[in-house]
Every structure is written in structure tokens, then in C-alpha cells.
N, C-alpha and C positions, 0 to 999 in steps of 0.2 A: 672435825669432819663438818659441823654444821654450824650456820649463822643463823642464830635466831631473829636477829633483826631483819634480814633481808630475805629469810624462808631460801636458803640456799643449802645445796649439797654440793660438797668438794670430792674429787677425785682424789683418793688417798696414794695413788700411784704419780700423778703428775702436779697434785697441789693446785690444780686449775678449777674452775665452775664447771660441775657436771649438769647441774640444774639450778634454776633460779626462778622463783615467781615472787611479784612484788605489785602492788597497788600504786598508782600514780595519779598526782592531783594535777598535772601539768605535763606536756610531751617538751618542755623545753629542754631537756636534754636529747631530743632527737631532732633538734632544728637545723643540724647540719648533717651530711651526708654519712651514713655509718656504714661500715663494712665490717661485720662482726664473724668471729669464727664459730659461731653456733647457730642452731634453729631459732627465729624468733616467731611467738605468736601475739600479736598486740591486738588485745579486745578493748575496743572503742565503747566505753559505756555512756558517755554524755560528751557533748561539744560538736563542732564540725570546724573543717578546715580543709586543706589541702594534703595529700601522701604523695610521695614521688617514690616509686619503686622502679628500679632500673632507670630508665629514661623516661617513662610515661608518670603522668598526674591524673590522679584519681581524687575525686571529692570525696570525702569521708564526713559520718555522722553516727550518732548514736546506732548501738547495736551493729556495727560492722567488726569483723574481725580480719585483720591483715596477717599474711604469713610469708616468711621469707627463710630463704634457704642461706648457708653459710657463705658469706661474702658476697652476697645481692646487696647491691647498694639500695638504701631507703632513707628516707627522712619524713618528718610531719611538720606542717605549718599550720598553728592554730588560728583561726578567724576568732573562736571564743575559747574560753577555758574549756580543756578537755580533760577527761579522768576516764580512768580505766584499768585493765589489768595487762602485765606482761609477763609472758612464761618463755624462758630460755632454756633450752638444752643442747649439749654437745653430742655431738655424733658418737662419741664412745659412751656415752649414757645410753643413747637408744638410737640403733642403726636403722633408719626407713628404709634402706634398701635391702637389708636383710630381712625384715619383717614385712616386706610389700606385700605378701600373699595375706599375711594375718592381718594388718592394718589398711593397707591400700591406699596410703596417703601421698607417696611418691607419684607424681604425675599428677595429681589431684590438688591437695594443698600446696606442696612444694614441686619445684621444677616442672610447673605447666606453663609452657610457653604459648598455649592457644587463647587462656583464658586470662580475666584479671586475678590478680593477686588477693582476692578478699572474699567473704561471704557474708551475707545478712542473716542475723537471726531471729526467731519470733520470740512471743513471750515465754512459753514453755520449753524453749529450746535455751532461753537467757536464764531461767531457772535451773535447768539440768546444770549446765557449765558452771553458774555460780555454786551449786552445790558442791561438785567436785572440787573447784578451787578453793572453797571454805576446808573441805576435810585435808586436802594437801596442807594448808596452813596449819590446822590441827595436828596433823602426824609428825611435822618438822617441828612445830614448837614444843611437842611432848617426847619427841625424840625416842619414839618406839623402837623396840627391836627390828630389825630387817627394815629400817625406814626407807632406803633406795628401791627395795623391791615394791613396797606400798606405793611409794611416789611413782615409781615407774609404771605401775598399774593404773593409776590414776591418769597418767599422761597418757597412756593408750588410749582410756576411754575418752579423754578429750581428742585426741586424734581422729578416733573412730567416729565420734559423734559430728566433729566437723567435716569430716570426708562426706559421711552421708549427706549432710546440709547442702554441702557445696554441689554433690552430683545431683540431689532432687531439684535444686534450685537454679542451676546453670547449665542450659542446653549446650549439647556440644558445638555447635556454632549458631552464633547469635546474628541471624539474618532473618530480613523479612521472609515470610513463606512463599512470596511469589517468584523470590530469586532464586529458582532451583536449579540454575545453571552455575550460578556463583557458589551456591551450597556445594555442588557437587565437586566443582574445581578445588575448592578449599580442603574438600575431604579426602580426595584423590592426591593432594599435595602433601597432606598430613600422611597419606599411607606412605607416599613416595620418600619421604625425608626419614621416616621412621625405617624404612628398608635400605635406603641407599646413602644414607648421610656420610657413610664412610667412606663412600667412593666419589659421591658428587658432592661440590662446595659452592657451586656458582648457580644463581638463580635462573639463568640460561639454560641450564641443562635440564631444569625441573621443568620451564616453561617447554623445551622440546618434548619432554616425555607427555605433556599435557596438550600438546599442540596448541599452544597460544603464545603470543608475542609476551616477552619479559615485561612490557609496560602494561598490557591488560592484566597479566599476573599480579603485578604490584598493587594495581589499584582494587582488585579484587581482594589481595590478602588484607590490604590496609583497612578496607572496609570491614571484614569480618573479624580480625586479630589486632587491628590499630597497631599493626607492625609492618616492617618490608620483609619480603621473601629472605634476604639477606640476613635479617636479624633472627628469623626463625631458624635458620641453617645453622647458624653460628652458635646459637643457645643450644640447640640439640647436640652439637658436637662438644661444646662445653660441658654440658651435663653428664655425657659418656665420659669424658675425660677425667671428671671429679668422681666419678663413681669408681673408675680404674685405679685413679690414684688411693683412693680409700680402701678399696676392698681388695685389690692385689698389691704384691711387691713387683710387679713388672716396673722397669726402668722407663722413665720418661721416653727414652729413645723406643722402646716398644710401643708404649702407647701411642706415640706420634705415627708412628709406622701403622699400626692397626687403625688407624682413624684417617689415612691416606695422606700422610705428610711424611714425605721422604727427607727433609730438612728438619732436623729436630729444634734447632734455633729458630727458624721461622715458626713452628708450633709454639714454642715456648712464649714468644713475643704475641702469638695470637692468643694464647690462654691469656696473658698478663693483661692484654688490650681489654679483654672482656672481664675479667676478675680483679684486675689491679695488683695482682700478687702472682708469683712464679709458679709453676707446677710443684716445684721441690718445697715452697715455703706452705702450700696449700696442703701437701702430705704432711708436713711436719706439725702444723698446727690443727688441723681437722683430724690427722691421725690415719694410720693405716692398719686397719682389719683388727684393731683392738676392742670392738664391741663383740667378737666372735662369739665369745662365752655367755652374753646375754641371752 
């Protein structure tokens, strides 16, 4: 069950990784695009370089934590030697959707289409997270009774602390205070996407709701989110599709229909375009509702 060399917990049923923690001296193994079937928390403790998450580039440096959801593409290119910690966990070990009320990291740390995929920690936060990481290492090394439950508790602490840090340090919309109209437009767009993404799929439809031109909407969204309106809409649809594939036993055809796609084949191509895998492979590798008993 446990590989003490890499601080790994293995799922007894599938034989696959459930949880893994390791310290790295180099990010060389992440220098090509990664599409992993688990959640990744990458804590940069020293060094700097460029991180690419999805299609966006971000400068990274010490005391930054990057978070990536299953099959979200990412890679790191170091300018100088980079050291830190990686924490990985499969959705079957901890389901962020099922525990959203308790942990509230879904839409904050993961599946957050409006903010940057990282947070910055201060000295006291660094020490607190460092202590939790050390306790996980000790527990796995000593192989105590109920080790999975113990590690799961520590993982929850990490997610709770990181969610609080990101909520406190990252404003809802990062625009200049004088740009009240633009801020209002982006906020209204977010509200419309959340309530209408199953029915409305094109930027023009949202621009019409906001009574502005598609070009004007694109400029405002690019400034606020560094993305296009099309990307925001597509990402929100994909997030919902993933949740349905993971949490329910609905067929791909049913999910496609609920998301406003009459053509299941077209929906599957859309899903694969944005995730690089088919809906059926996503369900097979990420799992359907096997975390229900946690």
C-alpha cells in the first residue's frame, strides 16, 4: 500500500496512486506539457522561471503555489535551479466536489477560470504549510494505523489554508479602481456564464445580454482575465462536464444534451479539444463517484 521512498499511498482496489508527496531539487520532469489524471499542488520554495498553465504563461518565484486539476495542461521552465514540494492526489482519494461546502477549494484553487492558477504565501503561512508537509512525511514513513485517514486530514488542512490565502490575497476582479464600468461588465458576464452556460455558447449571445459589441466585450475580458470570452465559456462547460462524468452515471449523450449539445459526437470532440482526452477516457481514469464513501 505504501511506498516509503516517495511518500505514496496506493488505492488498494485499483492499484494506482491515491496520494503522493515528494520534494524536488529540479523541475526537469515538468519541462514538457503534463496532462495528469490527478490534482497537483506544486509549491515553489526557491528558484524562478516560467510556468505555463493551459495556454497562459506566468512568471514564478519562491513562495508561490500552483494548483492544477486533472488533465489540465501545465509545464515549468526554470531560469535558475528550482526546489520545492509536489503534492498529488486522485479524485478517488479526495473528491473536491463532494466536500465543497467543507473545504471550498473547487472554484478557488481548482477550476477557477477567472483568476491566475497560483497563490503567494508569506513567512508564517510558509511555516504552517511546511509543518503539515513534514507531518505527512512522518506518518507515511511510520505507517501508522489508519494512515489514509490521517493523510487525508492533513491534505484537507493544506487545501483549507491555501483556499483562505487565495481568497484573502486575490481580489475578485483585478482591475484598476477607476475602471468601474469594466469591472461591472466582467462581473455581470461571470454571473451570466454561471446561469446560462448550458444554453448560451457564443460570446455574441453574452455580448447581446450586456448590450455591448463582441469586440468591446473581448477587450474588457482580456484585460480582466487575460482570456477571451470564448475561452471562459468553454472552460465553464468543460468543468461542468467533468463534474457530471465524475459524480454521476449519466451517459455522455445525456450530459451533452444537458449542456446544450444535441450532437453527442460534436460534444465529444469539443471535450477532447479542451482536455486532450475523450469523455469516456476521462470517466475511466478519473473515476465515477468512487469517492462517495469518504
